[in-house]
C-alpha positions, 0 to 999 in steps of 0.5 A: 500500500502506497503512502498516497492511498493511505493519504486518500483514506485519511482525507476521506475519513476527515471529510466524513467526520467533518460533515457529520460534525457540521450536520450534527451542529446544524441539527442542534442549532435548528432544534434550539432555534425552534424551541426559542421561537416556535412560530418560525419553525417552518422557516428554520426547518427549510433553512436547515434542510437546504444547509444540510443538502449543501453540506452533503453535496460538498462532502460527495464532491470531496469524496469523488475528488479523493477517489479520482486522485487515488485513480480508482 
């Protein structure tokens, strides 16, 4: 196993951990915001879903780039 493949594996792991942390933080903030201002729950939920989709899109892009760098 070459060092490049190990580096790609480490990078992919870091991307996934970062995305999981970001979505967890987003969910916690959305729940807290809804608890503070229940009348804005619809707008908060919509914004949270859009932000989660953007985070997932960035994560998939990073994973694809990492796989392309590996050559497989």
